[in-house]
C-alpha positions as a Markdown table, in Angstrom:
| # | Residue | x | y | z |
|---|---|---|---|---|
| 1 | Met | -36.0 | 33.9 | 101.4 |
| 2 | Lys | -39.0 | 32.6 | 100.1 |
| 3 | Lys | -38.7 | 30.7 | 96.6 |
| 4 | Tyr | -41.3 | 31.3 | 94.1 |
| 5 | Cys | -42.0 | 30.1 | 90.3 |
| 6 | Leu | -44.3 | 31.7 | 87.8 |
| 7 | Thr | -45.2 | 29.9 | 84.7 |
| 8 | Val | -46.5 | 31.4 | 81.5 |
| 9 | Asp | -48.0 | 30.3 | 78.5 |
| 10 | Cys | -48.7 | 32.8 | 75.5 |
| 11 | His | -49.1 | 33.4 | 72.1 |
| 12 | Ser | -45.2 | 34.2 | 70.9 |
| 13 | Arg | -44.4 | 37.8 | 70.8 |
| 14 | Arg | -41.2 | 39.9 | 71.3 |
| 15 | Gly | -40.5 | 41.1 | 74.7 |
| 16 | Ile | -41.8 | 38.9 | 76.9 |
| 17 | Val | -39.1 | 37.7 | 78.8 |
| 18 | Ala | -37.5 | 41.2 | 78.9 |
| 19 | Ala | -40.5 | 42.4 | 80.5 |
| 20 | Ile | -40.8 | 39.2 | 83.1 |
| 21 | Ala | -37.0 | 39.9 | 84.1 |
| 22 | Ala | -37.5 | 43.2 | 84.3 |
| 23 | Tyr | -40.5 | 43.2 | 86.7 |
| 24 | Leu | -38.9 | 41.0 | 89.1 |
| 25 | Ala | -35.8 | 43.0 | 89.5 |
| 26 | Arg | -38.2 | 46.2 | 90.1 |
| 27 | Asn | -39.7 | 44.0 | 92.9 |
| 28 | Gly | -36.5 | 43.1 | 94.7 |
| 29 | Cys | -36.5 | 39.2 | 93.1 |
| 30 | Asn | -33.6 | 37.3 | 91.8 |
| 31 | Ile | -34.2 | 34.9 | 89.4 |
| 32 | Thr | -32.4 | 31.7 | 90.0 |
| 33 | Asp | -33.6 | 29.0 | 87.2 |
| 34 | Ser | -35.4 | 29.7 | 83.8 |
| 35 | Ser | -36.6 | 27.4 | 80.7 |
| 36 | Gln | -38.6 | 28.7 | 77.9 |
| 37 | Phe | -39.6 | 27.2 | 74.8 |
| 38 | Asp | -40.7 | 28.9 | 71.5 |
| 39 | Asp | -43.1 | 26.5 | 69.5 |
| 40 | Thr | -42.7 | 27.8 | 66.0 |
| 41 | Glu | -45.2 | 25.7 | 64.5 |
| 42 | Thr | -48.2 | 26.6 | 67.0 |
| 43 | Gly | -46.7 | 30.4 | 67.3 |
| 44 | His | -46.9 | 29.4 | 71.4 |
| 45 | Phe | -44.9 | 30.5 | 74.1 |
| 46 | Phe | -44.0 | 28.7 | 77.2 |
| 47 | Met | -41.8 | 29.6 | 80.1 |
| 48 | Arg | -41.0 | 28.4 | 83.6 |
| 49 | Val | -39.0 | 31.0 | 85.9 |
| 50 | Ser | -37.6 | 30.1 | 89.8 |
| 51 | Phe | -37.0 | 32.9 | 91.8 |
| 52 | Val | -36.0 | 34.2 | 95.5 |
| 53 | Ser | -37.9 | 37.3 | 96.8 |
| 54 | Glu | -34.7 | 39.4 | 98.2 |
| 55 | Glu | -36.8 | 42.3 | 99.7 |
| 56 | Gly | -39.5 | 40.8 | 101.2 |
| 57 | Ala | -42.5 | 40.9 | 98.7 |
| 58 | Thr | -44.7 | 38.3 | 99.3 |
| 59 | Leu | -46.5 | 36.1 | 97.0 |
| 60 | Asp | -49.7 | 38.0 | 97.0 |
| 61 | Asp | -47.8 | 41.5 | 96.6 |
| 62 | Leu | -46.0 | 39.8 | 93.6 |
| 63 | Arg | -49.8 | 38.0 | 92.3 |
| 64 | Gln | -51.4 | 41.5 | 92.6 |
| 65 | Gly | -48.7 | 43.7 | 91.0 |
| 66 | Phe | -47.9 | 41.3 | 87.9 |
| 67 | Asp | -51.4 | 41.9 | 85.6 |
| 68 | Glu | -49.5 | 45.1 | 84.5 |
| 69 | Thr | -46.8 | 43.3 | 83.3 |
| 70 | Ala | -49.1 | 40.4 | 81.8 |
| 71 | Val | -52.3 | 42.2 | 80.9 |
| 72 | Pro | -50.1 | 44.3 | 77.6 |
| 73 | Leu | -48.8 | 40.7 | 76.8 |
| 74 | Asp | -52.0 | 38.9 | 76.7 |
| 75 | Leu | -50.2 | 36.3 | 79.3 |
| 76 | Asn | -51.4 | 33.0 | 80.7 |
| 77 | Trp | -49.8 | 32.8 | 84.3 |
| 78 | Gln | -49.5 | 31.4 | 87.7 |
| 79 | Met | -47.4 | 31.8 | 90.1 |
| 80 | His | -46.2 | 29.5 | 92.6 |
| 81 | Asp | -44.7 | 29.4 | 96.5 |
| 82 | Glu | -42.4 | 26.4 | 95.4 |
| 83 | Ser | -42.7 | 25.3 | 99.4 |
| 84 | Val | -46.4 | 24.5 | 99.4 |
| 85 | Lys | -47.0 | 20.7 | 98.4 |
| 86 | Met | -49.4 | 20.1 | 95.8 |
| 87 | Lys | -52.5 | 18.6 | 96.8 |
| 88 | Val | -52.9 | 15.2 | 95.4 |
| 89 | Ile | -55.8 | 12.4 | 94.9 |
| 90 | Ile | -54.4 | 8.6 | 93.9 |
| 91 | Met | -57.0 | 6.5 | 92.4 |
| 92 | Val | -56.5 | 2.5 | 92.3 |
| 93 | Ser | -57.9 | -0.9 | 91.5 |
| 94 | Arg | -56.2 | -3.7 | 92.3 |
| 95 | Phe | -52.9 | -3.4 | 90.8 |
| 96 | Gly | -50.9 | -1.6 | 93.8 |
| 97 | His | -47.4 | -1.3 | 92.3 |
| 98 | Cys | -47.9 | 2.8 | 91.1 |
| 99 | Leu | -49.8 | 3.1 | 94.7 |
| 100 | Asn | -47.3 | 1.4 | 97.0 |
| 101 | Asp | -43.9 | 3.8 | 94.8 |
| 102 | Leu | -46.1 | 6.9 | 95.0 |
| 103 | Leu | -46.8 | 6.4 | 99.3 |
| 104 | Tyr | -43.3 | 5.7 | 99.4 |
| 105 | Arg | -41.6 | 8.8 | 97.5 |
| 106 | Cys | -44.4 | 11.1 | 99.1 |
| 107 | Arg | -43.3 | 9.7 | 102.6 |
| 108 | Ile | -39.2 | 10.5 | 101.9 |
| 109 | Gly | -40.0 | 13.4 | 100.3 |
| 110 | Ala | -39.2 | 13.1 | 97.0 |
| 111 | Leu | -42.1 | 14.4 | 95.4 |
| 112 | Pro | -43.4 | 17.6 | 96.3 |
| 113 | Ile | -46.7 | 16.3 | 97.0 |
| 114 | Glu | -49.6 | 15.7 | 99.8 |
| 115 | Ile | -51.9 | 13.0 | 99.1 |
| 116 | Val | -55.1 | 14.0 | 100.6 |
| 117 | Ala | -57.0 | 11.0 | 99.8 |
| 118 | Val | -56.8 | 7.7 | 97.9 |
| 119 | Ile | -59.9 | 6.3 | 96.2 |
| 120 | Ser | -60.7 | 2.9 | 94.7 |
| 121 | Asn | -63.2 | 0.8 | 93.5 |
| 122 | His | -62.2 | -1.9 | 95.5 |
| 123 | Met | -61.1 | -2.5 | 99.4 |
| 124 | Asp | -57.7 | -4.4 | 98.9 |
| 125 | Tyr | -55.9 | -1.1 | 100.0 |
| 126 | Gln | -57.9 | 0.4 | 102.5 |
| 127 | Lys | -55.0 | -1.1 | 105.1 |
| 128 | Leu | -52.3 | 0.3 | 103.4 |
| 129 | Val | -53.6 | 3.7 | 103.0 |
| 130 | Val | -54.8 | 4.2 | 106.8 |
| 131 | Asn | -51.6 | 3.0 | 108.0 |
| 132 | His | -50.2 | 5.8 | 105.9 |
| 133 | Asp | -52.7 | 8.1 | 107.7 |
| 134 | Ile | -54.4 | 9.4 | 104.3 |
| 135 | Pro | -58.3 | 8.9 | 104.3 |
| 136 | Phe | -59.5 | 6.3 | 102.0 |
| 137 | His | -62.6 | 6.2 | 99.9 |
| 138 | Cys | -64.4 | 3.2 | 98.5 |
| 139 | Ile | -66.6 | 3.9 | 95.8 |
| 140 | Arg | -67.7 | 1.0 | 93.3 |
| 141 | Val | -68.5 | 1.8 | 90.1 |
| 142 | Thr | -70.9 | 0.0 | 87.9 |
| 143 | Lys | -72.4 | 0.5 | 84.5 |
| 144 | Glu | -75.6 | 1.6 | 86.3 |
| 145 | Asn | -74.2 | 4.0 | 88.8 |
| 146 | Lys | -71.3 | 5.7 | 87.0 |
| 147 | Pro | -72.7 | 9.1 | 87.2 |
| 148 | Glu | -73.6 | 8.9 | 91.2 |
| 149 | Ala | -69.9 | 7.1 | 91.6 |
| 150 | Glu | -68.3 | 10.0 | 89.2 |
| 151 | Ala | -70.4 | 12.8 | 91.5 |
| 152 | Ala | -68.6 | 11.1 | 94.6 |
| 153 | Ile | -65.4 | 11.3 | 93.3 |
| 154 | Met | -65.9 | 15.0 | 92.6 |
| 155 | Arg | -67.0 | 15.6 | 96.4 |
| 156 | Val | -63.7 | 14.5 | 97.6 |
| 157 | Val | -61.7 | 16.5 | 94.7 |
| 158 | Glu | -63.9 | 19.6 | 96.4 |
| 159 | Glu | -63.5 | 18.8 | 100.1 |
| 160 | Thr | -59.8 | 18.4 | 100.1 |
| 161 | Glu | -59.3 | 21.1 | 97.7 |
| 162 | Ala | -57.1 | 18.7 | 95.5 |
| 163 | Glu | -55.5 | 20.3 | 92.6 |
| 164 | Leu | -54.2 | 17.0 | 90.8 |
| 165 | Ile | -55.8 | 13.2 | 90.4 |
| 166 | Val | -53.5 | 10.5 | 89.6 |
| 167 | Leu | -54.7 | 7.5 | 88.0 |
| 168 | Ala | -52.1 | 4.5 | 89.5 |
| 169 | Arg | -53.4 | 1.9 | 87.7 |
| 170 | Tyr | -57.2 | 2.6 | 88.2 |
| 171 | Met | -59.3 | 0.2 | 85.9 |
| 172 | Gln | -62.0 | 2.7 | 84.7 |
| 173 | Ile | -63.3 | 4.7 | 81.8 |
| 174 | Leu | -63.6 | 8.4 | 83.2 |
| 175 | Ser | -66.8 | 10.5 | 81.7 |
| 176 | Asp | -66.5 | 12.9 | 78.7 |
| 177 | Glu | -67.7 | 14.9 | 81.3 |
| 178 | Met | -65.2 | 14.5 | 84.2 |
| 179 | Cys | -62.5 | 14.7 | 81.6 |
| 180 | Arg | -63.2 | 18.1 | 80.8 |
| 181 | Arg | -63.9 | 19.4 | 84.2 |
| 182 | Met | -60.8 | 18.1 | 85.4 |
| 183 | Ser | -58.3 | 18.8 | 81.7 |
| 184 | Gly | -55.1 | 19.4 | 82.4 |
| 185 | Arg | -55.4 | 18.1 | 86.1 |
| 186 | Ile | -55.4 | 13.9 | 85.9 |
| 187 | Ile | -52.8 | 11.9 | 84.8 |
| 188 | Asn | -52.8 | 8.3 | 84.1 |
| 189 | Ile | -50.4 | 5.5 | 83.5 |
| 190 | His | -50.7 | 2.8 | 80.8 |
| 191 | His | -48.5 | 0.1 | 79.3 |
| 192 | Ser | -46.4 | 0.8 | 75.8 |
| 193 | Phe | -48.0 | -1.9 | 74.4 |
| 194 | Leu | -51.5 | -0.2 | 73.2 |
| 195 | Pro | -52.9 | -0.3 | 70.9 |
| 196 | Ser | -51.0 | -3.1 | 69.4 |
| 197 | Phe | -51.7 | -5.6 | 72.6 |
| 198 | Lys | -55.2 | -4.7 | 74.3 |
| 199 | Gly | -57.3 | -6.4 | 76.8 |
| 200 | Ala | -56.3 | -9.0 | 79.5 |
| 201 | Asn | -52.8 | -9.8 | 80.2 |
| 202 | Pro | -51.0 | -7.8 | 77.5 |
| 203 | Tyr | -47.5 | -8.9 | 78.7 |
| 204 | Lys | -48.1 | -12.2 | 78.3 |
| 205 | Gln | -49.4 | -11.4 | 74.5 |
| 206 | Ala | -46.2 | -9.3 | 74.3 |
| 207 | Phe | -44.4 | -12.4 | 75.6 |
| 208 | Asp | -45.6 | -14.7 | 72.6 |
| 209 | Arg | -45.3 | -12.1 | 70.1 |
| 210 | Gly | -41.1 | -11.7 | 71.1 |
| 211 | Val | -41.4 | -8.3 | 71.9 |
| 212 | Lys | -38.2 | -7.2 | 72.7 |
| 213 | Leu | -39.0 | -3.4 | 74.4 |
| 214 | Ile | -41.6 | -3.1 | 77.2 |
| 215 | Gly | -42.1 | 0.3 | 79.0 |
| 216 | Ala | -44.9 | 2.4 | 80.0 |
| 217 | Thr | -46.5 | 6.3 | 79.1 |
| 218 | Ser | -48.0 | 8.4 | 81.5 |
| 219 | His | -50.2 | 11.3 | 80.1 |
| 220 | Tyr | -52.7 | 13.8 | 80.7 |
| 221 | Val | -56.4 | 12.5 | 80.6 |
| 222 | Thr | -58.6 | 13.6 | 77.5 |
| 223 | Ser | -61.8 | 11.7 | 76.4 |
| 224 | Asp | -59.8 | 10.0 | 73.9 |
| 225 | Leu | -59.2 | 7.0 | 75.9 |
| 226 | Asp | -55.3 | 6.8 | 76.3 |
| 227 | Glu | -54.3 | 9.2 | 73.5 |
| 228 | Gly | -54.0 | 12.3 | 75.5 |
| 229 | Pro | -50.8 | 14.5 | 75.9 |
| 230 | Ile | -48.0 | 12.1 | 76.5 |
| 231 | Ile | -45.7 | 13.6 | 79.9 |
| 232 | Glu | -43.2 | 11.1 | 80.2 |
| 233 | Gln | -42.3 | 7.7 | 78.6 |
| 234 | Asp | -39.6 | 5.1 | 78.9 |
| 235 | Thr | -38.5 | 1.2 | 78.1 |
| 236 | Ile | -36.5 | -1.4 | 79.2 |
| 237 | Arg | -35.2 | -4.2 | 77.1 |
| 238 | Val | -36.5 | -8.0 | 77.4 |
| 239 | Thr | -34.9 | -11.0 | 75.9 |
| 240 | His | -36.1 | -14.6 | 74.7 |
| 241 | Ala | -34.7 | -16.4 | 78.1 |
| 242 | Gln | -37.0 | -14.4 | 80.2 |
| 243 | Ser | -40.8 | -15.4 | 81.3 |
| 244 | Pro | -43.9 | -13.9 | 81.0 |
| 245 | Met | -43.7 | -13.2 | 85.0 |
| 246 | Asp | -40.4 | -11.1 | 84.2 |
| 247 | Tyr | -42.2 | -9.2 | 81.8 |
| 248 | Val | -44.7 | -8.0 | 84.1 |
| 249 | Ser | -42.3 | -7.6 | 86.8 |
| 250 | Leu | -40.4 | -5.1 | 84.8 |
| 251 | Gly | -43.1 | -3.2 | 83.3 |
| 252 | Arg | -44.6 | -2.7 | 86.7 |
| 253 | Asp | -41.1 | -1.3 | 87.5 |
| 254 | Val | -41.1 | 0.9 | 84.8 |
| 255 | Glu | -44.8 | 2.0 | 85.0 |
| 256 | Ala | -44.0 | 3.3 | 88.7 |
| 257 | Gln | -40.7 | 5.0 | 87.5 |
| 258 | Val | -42.7 | 6.8 | 84.7 |
| 259 | Leu | -45.7 | 7.8 | 86.4 |
| 260 | Ala | -44.0 | 9.3 | 89.3 |
| 261 | Arg | -41.7 | 11.5 | 87.0 |
| 262 | Ala | -45.0 | 12.5 | 85.3 |
| 263 | Val | -46.5 | 13.5 | 88.8 |
| 264 | His | -43.1 | 15.2 | 89.7 |
| 265 | Ala | -42.8 | 17.4 | 86.3 |
| 266 | His | -46.8 | 18.2 | 86.9 |
| 267 | Ala | -46.4 | 19.2 | 90.9 |
| 268 | His | -43.3 | 21.2 | 90.0 |
| 269 | His | -45.4 | 23.4 | 87.1 |
| 270 | Arg | -42.6 | 22.4 | 84.5 |
| 271 | Ala | -45.3 | 20.4 | 82.7 |
| 272 | Phe | -47.6 | 22.0 | 80.2 |
| 273 | Val | -49.9 | 21.2 | 77.6 |
| 274 | Asn | -49.5 | 22.3 | 74.0 |
| 275 | Gly | -52.4 | 20.9 | 72.1 |
| 276 | Thr | -52.2 | 17.2 | 71.4 |
| 277 | Lys | -48.7 | 17.5 | 73.1 |
| 278 | Thr | -46.8 | 18.7 | 76.4 |
| 279 | Val | -44.0 | 20.8 | 77.0 |
| 280 | Val | -42.0 | 19.6 | 79.9 |
| 281 | Phe | -38.8 | 21.7 | 81.0 |
| 282 | Pro | -36.4 | 19.2 | 82.7 |
| 283 | Ser | -35.1 | 19.9 | 86.1 |
| 284 | Ser | -32.3 | 22.1 | 86.9 |
| 285 | Pro | -28.8 | 20.8 | 86.7 |
| 286 | Gly | -28.6 | 21.9 | 90.9 |
| 287 | Ser | -31.6 | 20.1 | 91.7 |
| 288 | His | -31.7 | 17.9 | 94.7 |
| 289 | Ser | -31.3 | 14.4 | 93.6 |
| 290 | Ser | -34.6 | 13.8 | 94.1 |
| 291 | Glu | -35.7 | 15.6 | 92.0 |
| 292 | Arg | -33.9 | 13.8 | 89.1 |
| 293 | Met | -36.6 | 10.8 | 89.4 |
| 294 | Gly | -34.9 | 7.2 | 88.4 |
């Protein structure tokens, strides 16, 4: 039996859940997992439903027939085959911990993604990427060539049909135009010290100030630098006995884990942009252990 998922976001009203359940039942589908959230502050409703087709209905069949249910309720919706991996482009500069982590998780099947390209503004990770049989593109960015560089990046996106860009410590600021064009489809990671410790060597700044918690934030990219809707965060405690290099090492571990969890949520269609924040549904209790990203 094929396993699919339906995602819905719309203005809240009565009858949405009942209408969706009735449609799936009429078409020989059985719901295996369902999550929903009604934001009473904004009046917006979010829902994710996993289901199996028990009577042979295809994804195209289910999509074509769903408008009869969706249009009267004014639903924004998408339906996905859960066996199809999301196509992802990773962008990286000279810090490779997040890139390495994503490559490994992808290789062992812990992330439901297909990495279709890696783009960098440096050559540092070309050999690593090529050894994973993934196309590598070095697109150098300067103040003078930024429009041309971003056009080259977007050509890679279009040619690979990538659905998501992951900024795995890519140290270039994207233009407002690119942020708008890829709205909700770019995920970034950064340390938790912003806006307190900016610039070079934030972990040394944190050490000098005696910080006791370090962490990371992963968010969707918007034109407001490092202020997009947050998908995932985590922290780890540090003490006076640890060195600045311990801070860096622990910080990189947290960054890699947080980014992986954010990518996992997005690739499983569990993350929804809700204005300046997000709705992120948890994995179901019966999910495979690879879905509970450590």
